[in-house]
N, C-alpha and C positions, 0 to 999 in steps of 0.2 A: 460694749467697747473693750472692757477689761478682759473678757473672755477671748475676744479676737486677738488682742495683743499677746495673751499667754500662748495661744495656738501658734502665732507667728514666731514667737521666741523658741517654742519647742520644736518647730519643724527642722531647723538645721541640726539640732542635737539628734533627732530621729534619723536624719540622713547619715550622720556620722556613725551611728550605731548599726547601720546596715552591714550584714556580714560580708566579709571579703569573699570573692569567688573561689579562691584557692587557699585552703587551710591545711597546715601540717598537723595531722591528728595528734602526734605525740607531744607537741608543744602548745597547740591551740593557736599558734600565730597565723594570722591571715595575710595574704598578699594579693596585689592587684593583677599580677600576671603569673602565668604558669612558670615562666623562666625565673622569676624572682623566687618562687617557692622552691624550684629545683636547685638553684644556686645556694639557697640557705641551708639545704640539707648537707651539703659538702660530701663527705664520704660516709655518712651515717646510714642506718636503715630507717626508713620512714614511709608513711602513707600520706599522699596528698589527696584530700577530699575536694571534689570539684563540683561547684554548684551548677544547676541547670543553666544553659545558655549556649549561644553560638559565638565562638571565639575565633577571631582572625589573629592568632598568636602562634608562635612556635617555640620549641625549647631544645637545648642540647644538654643531655645528661652526661657529665664527665666523671662522675664518681658515685659511690653509694649504691644501695639497693633500694629501689623506689617502687612503691605501688601507686599507680595513678588510678584513682577510684572515683567513678561518678556517684554522686549522692543518690541519683535516680537513674538507673541504666537507660540508655537511649535518649536522654535529654541533654547530654553534654556533647556538643558538636564542635570539632576543630575543622576549619576549612581554609584552603587556598594558600595561606601564608607558610613559607618554607624557611628553614634555617640552613645555612651553608649550601644553598642551591641544591638541597637533597630531599628534605621531607618535613612534615609537620613536627614529628618527634625524631630527633637523632639520639640514639641510645648507645652510650659506651661507658656505662658504669659497671658495677660488679654484678648487677642483675636488675631486671625490670619486669613489672607486671602491669598490664592494662586491663581494667575491669569496667565494662559498661560504657565505653567511649565510642563515638562515631567520628570517622575521618572521611572527608569528602573534598573533591575538587582540586586535586594536586597535579601540577604540571610544571616541568622545568625544561630547559633548552635541550638537554641531552636525552630526553625521553624517559627518564627514570624518576619522575616526581612521584613520591610515595607518601602514604600516611605515616609509615614508620620506616626509618633506616636503622637497622639493627647492626651494630658494629662490635660490641663487646658484651660479655656476660650472658647468662641464660635469660630466656624470655618466655613469659607466660601471658597469653591473651585469652580472655574469656568474655562472652556475652557482649561482643563489640561488633562494629560494622565498618567496612571499607568500601567506599562508593565513588564511582565516576571520576577516577583518577588514572594517570598513566600506570601506576603500580600500587598495589595494596601494601605489602610488606616486602622489603628488599634487604638482604644483608647476610650476616654470618661471615665465615671465612677466617675468623680470628681464633686462636688457640683457646681463648677463654669461653668460646661458645660451644657448649657440650650438649645442650638440650633446648629445644624450642617446643612449646606446647600451646596449641590453639584449640579452643573448645567453644562450642555454641556461638560461632561467629559467622557473619554474612559477608560475602565478597561479591560485588555486582558492579558492572560497568567499568571493568578494569582491563588493562593490557593494550599494547600497540606494537606495531612493527613498521612504523613510518620513519623512525630514525635508524641509525646504523645498527644498533643493538635493540632487539625486541625487549619489551617489558611484559610483566605477567601479574596475575592476581597475587600469587606468592612466589618468590624466588629466593631460596635460601641455600647456603653452603654450610654444612654442619658436619664435622668429623665426630659425630655422635648420633643423637636421635632427634627426629622431627615427628611430632605427634599432631595429627589433625583429626578431631573427633566432633561429632554432632554439629557439623558446620554446613553452610550452604554456599554454593558457587553458581552464579547465573549471569546471563546477559554480558558475556565477555566481549571485549572490543578489539582483541588481537592477542597474539602470543598464546601461552599455555595458561590453564587455570592454576595448576600447581607444578612448579618446576623446582626440583630438589637435587642437590649434590650432597647426599647424606649417606652415612654408613648404615643407619637403620631408620625405617619408617614405620609409622602406625597411622594408617588412614582408614578410619572406620566410622560407620553410622552417619555418613554425610551424603549430600546430594549435589550432583553436577548437572545442571539444567542448561544445556547449550541451545535450546530451541529458539531463543531470541538473540543468540550470539552472532557476531559479525567478524569475519576474517580471523577466526580463532584457529588454534592448532590442537594440541593434545589436551585431554583432561588431566592426566598425570604424566609428567615426564621425569623419570628417574635417570637423569642425564649421564651419570657415571656409575650406574648400577646401584646396588644396595639390597639389603635383605629386610625382613620384617613381615608386616601384615597389611593387606589391603582387603577389607571385608565389610560386608553389610552396607555397601554404598548403593545409591541409585544414580544411573547415568542416562542422560538423553542426548544423543548426538544430533547436532543441529545441521542446517542446510547451507549456511554461509561459512565455508571453511577455507583457510589458506592451505591447510594440510588435513585431509580427512582420513588418512591411511590407517590411523590407529587411535584408540582411546587411551590405553595405558602403554607407554613405550619405555623399555628398559635398556639402558647403556647405549643410547644413540650417539653419545659423544666420547665414550671411553669406558674402561673397565676398572676404574680406580678402586671401587668397593666390590667385594664378592657379592654375587646375587644368588648363589646356591641356597635353596631352601626358602626363598621368597614365596610367601603364600598369598594367593589371590582367590578368595572364596566367598560364597554366599552373597554375591553382588547381583544386581538387576540392571540390565542395560538394554536400551531400545533406541529406535530411530525416530526423529521428528519427521513429519511429512516433508517430502522433498529433499531429505538428506542424501548425499552421495552414497550409493549402495556398497554393501559388503566390505566395510573396514574390518581390521583385526581388533578384537577386543583387547588382546595383549599382543604386542609386537616386541620380540626379544632380540637384542644384538649382543647379549652377554655370553651366549653359548652355555649358560648354566642350566641346571635343572630347576625349573620354576613350578611350583605346585598349584595347579588350578583345580578347584572343585566346587560343585553346587552353584555355579553361576548360571543365572537364567538370562539368556541372550535372545534378542530378536533382531533379525536383519543384518547379522554380522558373523564373521568367523571367530571362533574362540581363541585361536592362537596362530601366530606366524613367526617363524624363525628367519631372521634377516642376516 
Protein backbone atom coordinates (compact mmCIF):
# COMPACT_ATOMS: atom_id res chain seq x y z
CA UNK A 1 0.00 0.00 0.00
CA UNK A 2 2.84 2.38 0.89
CA UNK A 3 4.53 1.72 -2.50
CA UNK A 4 1.30 2.49 -4.36
CA UNK A 5 0.92 5.75 -2.43
CA UNK A 6 4.48 6.81 -3.27
CA UNK A 7 3.87 6.12 -6.98
CA UNK A 8 0.67 8.14 -6.90
CA UNK A 9 2.46 11.08 -5.30
CA UNK A 10 5.34 10.87 -7.78
CA UNK A 11 3.14 10.82 -10.89
CA UNK A 12 2.19 14.54 -10.91
CA UNK A 13 5.83 15.53 -10.39
CA UNK A 14 6.90 13.38 -13.35
CA UNK A 15 4.22 15.01 -15.49
CA UNK A 16 5.46 18.47 -14.48
CA UNK A 17 9.00 17.51 -15.48
CA UNK A 18 7.99 16.53 -19.01
CA UNK A 19 9.98 18.74 -21.40
CA UNK A 20 8.16 21.61 -23.05
CA UNK A 21 7.70 21.10 -26.80
CA UNK A 22 9.40 24.39 -27.73
CA UNK A 23 12.75 25.22 -26.12
CA UNK A 24 14.97 28.22 -26.79
CA UNK A 25 18.38 26.60 -27.02
CA UNK A 26 20.37 29.59 -25.78
CA UNK A 27 18.41 29.96 -22.51
CA UNK A 28 17.02 26.46 -21.99
CA UNK A 29 13.59 27.99 -21.37
CA UNK A 30 10.64 25.90 -22.55
CA UNK A 31 7.27 27.07 -23.86
CA UNK A 32 3.91 25.46 -24.51
CA UNK A 33 3.37 27.09 -27.91
CA UNK A 34 5.57 28.10 -30.81
CA UNK A 35 4.31 31.68 -30.64
CA UNK A 36 5.25 32.02 -26.98
CA UNK A 37 8.78 30.93 -27.83
CA UNK A 38 9.01 33.35 -30.76
CA UNK A 39 7.67 36.24 -28.69
CA UNK A 40 10.21 35.57 -25.93
CA UNK A 41 13.12 35.95 -28.36
CA UNK A 42 12.19 39.56 -29.15
CA UNK A 43 14.93 40.91 -31.45
CA UNK A 44 17.68 38.50 -30.43
CA UNK A 45 19.35 35.71 -32.39
CA UNK A 46 18.15 32.31 -31.17
CA UNK A 47 17.29 28.71 -32.04
CA UNK A 48 13.95 27.14 -31.12
CA UNK A 49 14.24 23.36 -30.69
CA UNK A 50 10.93 21.66 -31.50
CA UNK A 51 9.93 18.28 -30.10
CA UNK A 52 8.30 15.64 -32.34
CA UNK A 53 4.56 16.12 -32.65
CA UNK A 54 1.69 17.41 -34.75
CA UNK A 55 0.85 21.02 -33.92
CA UNK A 56 -2.20 23.04 -34.89
CA UNK A 57 -0.48 26.28 -33.99
CA UNK A 58 0.86 29.26 -35.90
CA UNK A 59 3.30 32.08 -35.23
CA UNK A 60 4.22 35.57 -36.38
CA UNK A 61 7.92 36.45 -36.13
CA UNK A 62 8.24 40.25 -35.87
CA UNK A 63 11.92 40.55 -34.94
CA UNK A 64 15.16 38.75 -34.35
CA UNK A 65 16.97 36.11 -36.32
CA UNK A 66 15.41 32.75 -35.51
CA UNK A 67 16.24 29.15 -36.38
CA UNK A 68 13.22 26.84 -36.15
CA UNK A 69 14.82 23.41 -35.76
CA UNK A 70 13.13 20.03 -35.43
CA UNK A 71 14.86 17.82 -32.88
CA UNK A 72 14.19 14.93 -35.28
CA UNK A 73 13.72 16.02 -38.93
CA UNK A 74 10.39 14.98 -40.40
CA UNK A 75 8.68 14.37 -37.05
CA UNK A 76 7.60 17.97 -36.43
CA UNK A 77 4.37 18.74 -38.29
CA UNK A 78 2.52 22.04 -38.36
CA UNK A 79 -0.88 21.84 -40.00
CA UNK A 80 -3.97 23.84 -40.93
CA UNK A 81 -3.86 26.70 -38.39
CA UNK A 82 -2.93 30.08 -39.90
CA UNK A 83 -1.98 33.47 -38.49
CA UNK A 84 -3.23 36.72 -40.01
CA UNK A 85 -5.23 34.69 -42.54
CA UNK A 86 -1.92 34.02 -44.32
CA UNK A 87 0.18 31.05 -43.23
CA UNK A 88 1.37 28.72 -40.53
CA UNK A 89 4.55 30.80 -40.06
CA UNK A 90 4.51 34.52 -40.92
CA UNK A 91 8.13 35.66 -40.99
CA UNK A 92 9.12 39.32 -40.80
CA UNK A 93 12.12 39.35 -38.53
CA UNK A 94 15.75 40.04 -39.43
CA UNK A 95 16.12 36.50 -40.77
CA UNK A 96 14.69 33.01 -40.46
CA UNK A 97 15.85 29.41 -40.89
CA UNK A 98 13.56 26.38 -41.06
CA UNK A 99 15.25 23.02 -40.48
CA UNK A 100 13.48 19.65 -40.63
CA UNK A 101 9.87 20.86 -40.34
CA UNK A 102 6.74 19.64 -42.19
CA UNK A 103 3.94 22.05 -43.16
CA UNK A 104 0.65 20.67 -44.47
CA UNK A 105 -3.02 21.38 -45.07
CA UNK A 106 -3.16 25.19 -45.39
CA UNK A 107 -6.03 27.04 -47.04
CA UNK A 108 -7.49 30.55 -46.72
CA UNK A 109 -10.26 32.41 -48.47
CA UNK A 110 -8.06 34.32 -50.95
CA UNK A 111 -6.39 31.13 -52.15
CA UNK A 112 -2.94 31.92 -50.75
CA UNK A 113 -2.90 29.71 -47.68
CA UNK A 114 0.78 28.80 -47.22
CA UNK A 115 3.07 26.94 -44.91
CA UNK A 116 5.29 30.02 -44.84
CA UNK A 117 4.56 33.66 -45.66
CA UNK A 118 7.94 35.31 -45.93
CA UNK A 119 7.80 39.09 -45.57
CA UNK A 120 11.15 40.40 -44.28
CA UNK A 121 14.76 39.25 -43.87
CA UNK A 122 16.66 36.46 -45.58
CA UNK A 123 15.25 32.94 -45.45
CA UNK A 124 16.92 29.53 -45.36
CA UNK A 125 14.95 26.28 -45.58
CA UNK A 126 16.54 22.86 -45.36
CA UNK A 127 15.35 19.26 -45.06
CA UNK A 128 11.69 20.24 -44.80
CA UNK A 129 8.36 19.42 -46.50
CA UNK A 130 5.40 21.45 -47.79
CA UNK A 131 2.35 19.31 -48.48
CA UNK A 132 -1.28 19.51 -49.65
CA UNK A 133 -1.87 23.24 -49.33
CA UNK A 134 -2.83 26.12 -51.57
CA UNK A 135 0.76 27.36 -51.49
CA UNK A 136 4.06 26.16 -50.06
CA UNK A 137 6.12 29.33 -49.64
CA UNK A 138 4.88 32.80 -50.59
CA UNK A 139 6.59 36.11 -50.10
CA UNK A 140 9.51 38.41 -50.61
CA UNK A 141 9.06 41.84 -52.14
CA UNK A 142 10.63 43.74 -49.22
CA UNK A 143 13.99 45.50 -49.45
CA UNK A 144 15.36 43.42 -46.57
CA UNK A 145 14.87 40.20 -48.55
CA UNK A 146 18.11 39.69 -50.46
CA UNK A 147 18.55 35.92 -50.45
CA UNK A 148 16.31 32.87 -50.14
CA UNK A 149 17.95 29.44 -50.00
CA UNK A 150 15.99 26.17 -50.19
CA UNK A 151 17.81 22.85 -49.95
CA UNK A 152 16.74 19.19 -49.66
CA UNK A 153 13.06 20.09 -49.39
CA UNK A 154 9.93 18.44 -50.82
CA UNK A 155 6.93 20.25 -52.30
CA UNK A 156 3.86 18.10 -53.11
CA UNK A 157 0.15 18.65 -53.60
CA UNK A 158 0.44 22.44 -53.91
CA UNK A 159 -1.02 25.21 -56.07
CA UNK A 160 -4.42 26.28 -57.39
CA UNK A 161 -6.03 28.60 -59.91
CA UNK A 162 -9.59 28.46 -58.61
CA UNK A 163 -9.42 31.94 -57.04
CA UNK A 164 -8.74 35.27 -58.79
CA UNK A 165 -4.97 34.85 -58.41
CA UNK A 166 -3.23 31.51 -58.84
CA UNK A 167 -1.02 30.10 -56.11
CA UNK A 168 2.10 27.97 -56.54
CA UNK A 169 4.43 25.60 -54.73
CA UNK A 170 6.97 28.44 -54.44
CA UNK A 171 6.20 32.08 -55.29
CA UNK A 172 8.90 34.59 -54.35
CA UNK A 173 9.86 38.14 -55.30
CA UNK A 174 13.51 38.82 -54.44
CA UNK A 175 15.70 41.63 -55.74
CA UNK A 176 18.65 39.35 -55.06
CA UNK A 177 19.13 35.59 -55.32
CA UNK A 178 16.85 32.60 -54.93
CA UNK A 179 18.59 29.23 -54.65
CA UNK A 180 16.71 25.91 -54.88
CA UNK A 181 18.96 22.87 -54.61
CA UNK A 182 18.53 19.10 -54.13
CA UNK A 183 14.77 19.50 -53.77
CA UNK A 184 11.72 17.66 -55.09
CA UNK A 185 8.50 18.95 -56.68
CA UNK A 186 5.61 16.62 -57.46
CA UNK A 187 1.85 16.15 -57.65
CA UNK A 188 1.07 19.82 -58.28
CA UNK A 189 -2.59 20.85 -58.07
CA UNK A 190 -2.45 24.09 -60.08
CA UNK A 191 -0.29 27.08 -60.86
CA UNK A 192 3.47 26.77 -61.34
CA UNK A 193 5.89 24.64 -59.38
CA UNK A 194 8.43 27.47 -59.02
CA UNK A 195 7.42 31.07 -59.79
CA UNK A 196 10.12 33.68 -59.21
CA UNK A 197 10.52 37.40 -59.68
CA UNK A 198 14.23 37.42 -58.91
CA UNK A 199 17.40 39.04 -60.19
CA UNK A 200 19.43 35.81 -59.91
CA UNK A 201 18.44 32.17 -59.65
CA UNK A 202 20.24 28.96 -58.85
CA UNK A 203 17.98 25.94 -59.45
CA UNK A 204 20.10 22.81 -59.46
CA UNK A 205 20.10 19.07 -58.73
CA UNK A 206 16.33 18.96 -58.20
CA UNK A 207 13.44 16.94 -59.63
CA UNK A 208 10.14 18.14 -61.09
CA UNK A 209 7.75 15.19 -61.48
CA UNK A 210 4.47 16.40 -62.96
CA UNK A 211 3.25 12.92 -63.94
CA UNK A 212 0.57 13.00 -61.21
CA UNK A 213 -0.04 16.76 -61.47
CA UNK A 214 -3.48 18.22 -62.15
CA UNK A 215 -4.21 21.56 -63.84
CA UNK A 216 -0.58 22.63 -63.57
CA UNK A 217 1.30 25.20 -65.64
CA UNK A 218 5.08 25.73 -65.92
CA UNK A 219 7.76 23.89 -63.99
CA UNK A 220 9.81 27.09 -63.63
CA UNK A 221 8.43 30.55 -64.34
CA UNK A 222 10.97 33.38 -64.24
CA UNK A 223 8.18 35.91 -64.56
CA UNK A 224 10.28 39.07 -64.97
CA UNK A 225 13.48 37.58 -66.36
CA UNK A 226 16.63 36.98 -64.35
CA UNK A 227 19.99 35.38 -64.80
CA UNK A 228 21.90 32.58 -63.10
CA UNK A 229 21.91 28.80 -63.47
CA UNK A 230 19.30 26.07 -64.02
CA UNK A 231 21.26 22.81 -64.17
CA UNK A 232 21.29 19.07 -63.46
CA UNK A 233 17.55 18.89 -62.85
CA UNK A 234 15.12 16.18 -63.94
CA UNK A 235 11.74 17.15 -65.43
CA UNK A 236 8.73 14.97 -66.30
CA UNK A 237 5.92 16.85 -68.06
CA UNK A 238 2.49 15.54 -67.05
CA UNK A 239 -0.73 15.08 -69.02
CA UNK A 240 -3.15 17.20 -66.95
CA UNK A 241 -2.08 20.76 -67.79
CA UNK A 242 -3.74 24.16 -67.77
CA UNK A 243 -0.80 25.37 -69.84
CA UNK A 244 1.46 22.79 -71.47
CA UNK A 245 3.32 25.13 -73.83
CA UNK A 246 6.60 25.31 -71.94
CA UNK A 247 8.53 23.80 -69.04
CA UNK A 248 10.84 26.74 -68.29
CA UNK A 249 9.49 30.16 -69.29
CA UNK A 250 11.50 33.38 -69.10
CA UNK A 251 10.08 36.92 -68.82
CA UNK A 252 6.43 36.08 -69.54
CA UNK A 253 5.26 39.10 -67.51
CA UNK A 254 8.07 41.61 -67.99
CA UNK A 255 11.78 42.28 -68.42
CA UNK A 256 12.50 43.78 -65.02
CA UNK A 257 15.72 41.80 -64.63
CA UNK A 258 18.35 41.17 -67.34
CA UNK A 259 18.32 37.60 -68.65
CA UNK A 260 21.45 37.71 -70.80
CA UNK A 261 23.76 34.88 -69.84
CA UNK A 262 21.15 32.76 -68.08
CA UNK A 263 22.53 29.22 -68.31
CA UNK A 264 20.28 26.18 -68.68
CA UNK A 265 22.44 23.08 -68.91
CA UNK A 266 22.81 19.38 -68.15
CA UNK A 267 19.10 18.88 -67.47
CA UNK A 268 17.01 15.81 -68.38
CA UNK A 269 13.40 16.30 -69.50
CA UNK A 270 10.82 13.80 -70.74
CA UNK A 271 7.09 13.37 -71.21
CA UNK A 272 4.72 11.28 -69.09
CA UNK A 273 2.37 8.98 -71.04
CA UNK A 274 -0.46 11.03 -72.52
CA UNK A 275 1.20 14.40 -72.02
CA UNK A 276 0.31 17.02 -74.69
CA UNK A 277 2.98 16.78 -77.38
CA UNK A 278 5.87 19.01 -78.33
CA UNK A 279 6.10 21.74 -75.66
CA UNK A 280 9.12 24.02 -75.54
CA UNK A 281 11.68 23.02 -72.96
CA UNK A 282 12.62 26.71 -72.73
CA UNK A 283 10.32 29.50 -73.92
CA UNK A 284 11.87 32.95 -73.87
CA UNK A 285 10.17 36.33 -74.01
CA UNK A 286 13.15 38.38 -72.86
CA UNK A 287 14.86 38.62 -76.22
CA UNK A 288 18.19 38.01 -74.49
CA UNK A 289 20.86 35.45 -75.23
CA UNK A 290 20.18 32.39 -73.11
CA UNK A 291 22.82 29.69 -73.03
CA UNK A 292 21.45 26.14 -73.46
CA UNK A 293 23.83 23.18 -73.46
CA UNK A 294 23.91 19.43 -72.85
CA UNK A 295 20.21 19.10 -72.07
CA UNK A 296 18.79 15.64 -72.81
CA UNK A 297 15.24 16.09 -74.06
CA UNK A 298 12.56 13.65 -75.15
CA UNK A 299 9.29 14.61 -76.88
CA UNK A 300 9.82 18.37 -76.83
CA UNK A 301 11.48 21.28 -78.62
CA UNK A 302 14.62 22.66 -77.03
CA UNK A 303 13.83 26.37 -77.40
CA UNK A 304 11.15 28.79 -78.51
CA UNK A 305 11.36 32.58 -78.86
CA UNK A 306 8.05 34.28 -78.16
